[in-house]
C-alpha atoms as an extended CHARMM CRD file, in Angstrom:
* protein
*
        70  EXT
         1         1  MET       CA            112.4930000000      126.5250000000       98.5290000000  PROA      1               0.0000000000
         2         2  PRO       CA            111.0890000000      122.6270000000       98.3800000000  PROA      2               0.0000000000
         3         3  CYS       CA            112.8530000000      120.4520000000      100.8640000000  PROA      3               0.0000000000
         4         4  SER       CA            116.2550000000      118.4540000000       99.6670000000  PROA      4               0.0000000000
         5         5  ILE       CA            117.3620000000      115.1300000000      101.3660000000  PROA      5               0.0000000000
         6         6  SER       CA            120.2530000000      116.9530000000      102.3190000000  PROA      6               0.0000000000
         7         7  ALA       CA            118.0890000000      119.7940000000      103.5940000000  PROA      7               0.0000000000
         8         8  ASN       CA            117.3860000000      119.6660000000      107.6300000000  PROA      8               0.0000000000
         9         9  CYS       CA            113.4840000000      119.9620000000      106.6810000000  PROA      9               0.0000000000
        10        10  LYS       CA            110.7640000000      119.9240000000      108.9530000000  PROA      10              0.0000000000
        11        11  PRO       CA            107.0630000000      119.2030000000      108.0640000000  PROA      11              0.0000000000
        12        12  ALA       CA            104.9960000000      121.9050000000      106.8990000000  PROA      12              0.0000000000
        13        13  GLY       CA            101.4860000000      122.3470000000      108.2800000000  PROA      13              0.0000000000
        14        14  ARG       CA             98.9100000000      119.2250000000      109.6340000000  PROA      14              0.0000000000
        15        15  PRO       CA            100.0450000000      115.4800000000      109.3900000000  PROA      15              0.0000000000
        16        16  PRO       CA             97.7750000000      113.9140000000      106.7430000000  PROA      16              0.0000000000
        17        17  SER       CA             94.6930000000      112.4220000000      108.3200000000  PROA      17              0.0000000000
        18        18  ILE       CA             95.6930000000      109.0160000000      107.8940000000  PROA      18              0.0000000000
        19        19  LEU       CA             98.2860000000      109.1280000000      110.7970000000  PROA      19              0.0000000000
        20        20  LYS       CA             95.4380000000      110.6420000000      113.2590000000  PROA      20              0.0000000000
        21        21  GLY       CA             93.2110000000      108.0980000000      112.1760000000  PROA      21              0.0000000000
        22        22  ASN       CA             91.9820000000      104.7300000000      113.3880000000  PROA      22              0.0000000000
        23        23  ALA       CA             94.6210000000      102.3630000000      112.0700000000  PROA      23              0.0000000000
        24        24  ALA       CA             92.4930000000       99.1780000000      112.6990000000  PROA      24              0.0000000000
        25        25  LEU       CA             90.9690000000      100.8150000000      109.6190000000  PROA      25              0.0000000000
        26        26  VAL       CA             94.0110000000      100.2960000000      107.1550000000  PROA      26              0.0000000000
        27        27  LYS       CA             93.0960000000       97.3050000000      105.4130000000  PROA      27              0.0000000000
        28        28  GLN       CA             94.9540000000       94.9030000000      102.4220000000  PROA      28              0.0000000000
        29        29  CYS       CA             93.2530000000       94.7860000000       99.4480000000  PROA      29              0.0000000000
        30        30  GLU       CA             91.5840000000       91.1480000000       99.1360000000  PROA      30              0.0000000000
        31        31  HSD       CA             92.3160000000       90.9560000000       95.3700000000  PROA      31              0.0000000000
        32        32  PRO       CA             95.3570000000       87.8520000000       95.1890000000  PROA      32              0.0000000000
        33        33  ASP       CA             97.4130000000       90.1210000000       93.0050000000  PROA      33              0.0000000000
        34        34  CYS       CA             97.4520000000       93.4990000000       94.2590000000  PROA      34              0.0000000000
        35        35  ILE       CA             99.8060000000       94.8120000000       96.8220000000  PROA      35              0.0000000000
        36        36  LEU       CA             98.0510000000       97.6900000000       97.8660000000  PROA      36              0.0000000000
        37        37  TRP       CA             96.6240000000       98.8700000000      101.0280000000  PROA      37              0.0000000000
        38        38  PHE       CA             94.0030000000      100.7990000000      101.8690000000  PROA      38              0.0000000000
        39        39  TYR       CA             92.1090000000      103.4130000000      104.4860000000  PROA      39              0.0000000000
        40        40  HSD       CA             88.5660000000      102.6620000000      105.0900000000  PROA      40              0.0000000000
        41        41  ARG       CA             86.2670000000      105.3460000000      104.6090000000  PROA      41              0.0000000000
        42        42  THR       CA             83.1550000000      104.0900000000      104.1900000000  PROA      42              0.0000000000
        43        43  LYS       CA             80.4830000000      104.3490000000      106.5410000000  PROA      43              0.0000000000
        44        44  ALA       CA             80.0160000000      100.2460000000      107.1260000000  PROA      44              0.0000000000
        45        45  HSD       CA             83.8720000000       99.3740000000      106.8980000000  PROA      45              0.0000000000
        46        46  LYS       CA             83.5590000000       96.3580000000      104.4380000000  PROA      46              0.0000000000
        47        47  ARG       CA             85.2470000000       97.1980000000      101.6410000000  PROA      47              0.0000000000
        48        48  PRO       CA             87.1860000000       94.7850000000      100.7740000000  PROA      48              0.0000000000
        49        49  TRP       CA             89.2750000000       96.2620000000       97.5660000000  PROA      49              0.0000000000
        50        50  CYS       CA             91.7200000000       99.3270000000       97.0690000000  PROA      50              0.0000000000
        51        51  SER       CA             89.9020000000      100.1180000000       94.0600000000  PROA      51              0.0000000000
        52        52  MET       CA             86.2390000000       98.9030000000       92.5600000000  PROA      52              0.0000000000
        53        53  ALA       CA             87.3260000000      100.3810000000       89.6560000000  PROA      53              0.0000000000
        54        54  LEU       CA             90.7220000000       98.1950000000       89.7370000000  PROA      54              0.0000000000
        55        55  CYS       CA             90.4430000000       95.6530000000       91.8370000000  PROA      55              0.0000000000
        56        56  GLY       CA             86.9420000000       94.9690000000       92.2040000000  PROA      56              0.0000000000
        57        57  ASN       CA             86.0510000000       95.1070000000       88.5880000000  PROA      57              0.0000000000
        58        58  ARG       CA             88.8610000000       92.4170000000       88.1700000000  PROA      58              0.0000000000
        59        59  HSD       CA             87.2180000000       90.3070000000       91.1070000000  PROA      59              0.0000000000
        60        60  LYS       CA             83.6120000000       90.4240000000       89.2890000000  PROA      60              0.0000000000
        61        61  ALA       CA             84.6440000000       89.7230000000       85.9820000000  PROA      61              0.0000000000
        62        62  ALA       CA             85.8420000000       87.0440000000       87.0920000000  PROA      62              0.0000000000
        63        63  GLN       CA             82.8730000000       85.7440000000       88.6190000000  PROA      63              0.0000000000
        64        64  PHE       CA             81.1090000000       86.5790000000       85.7780000000  PROA      64              0.0000000000
        65        65  ARG       CA             83.1780000000       84.4190000000       83.7020000000  PROA      65              0.0000000000
        66        66  LYS       CA             83.1980000000       81.5390000000       86.1690000000  PROA      66              0.0000000000
        67        67  ARG       CA             79.9840000000       81.4020000000       85.8280000000  PROA      67              0.0000000000
        68        68  SER       CA             79.1990000000       81.9050000000       82.1360000000  PROA      68              0.0000000000
        69        69  GLY       CA             81.4550000000       78.9140000000       81.2980000000  PROA      69              0.0000000000
        70        70  GLY       CA             83.6190000000       81.3340000000       79.4160000000  PROA      70              0.0000000000
């Protein structure tokens, strides 16, 4: 039976890996319109955005528009 707010629940299994990870690797997305935080899983730990598909693409499209005058 799933836990409810009123039930006396205990976590099942291990905690999520972010709870055991390095807190210094939790970063805020650098896109000015994004409010998300993410855990760096890259080898170099230099990823600036929460998602390349969303925030990274927005940033790169804006830079392209700025360069091309559009």
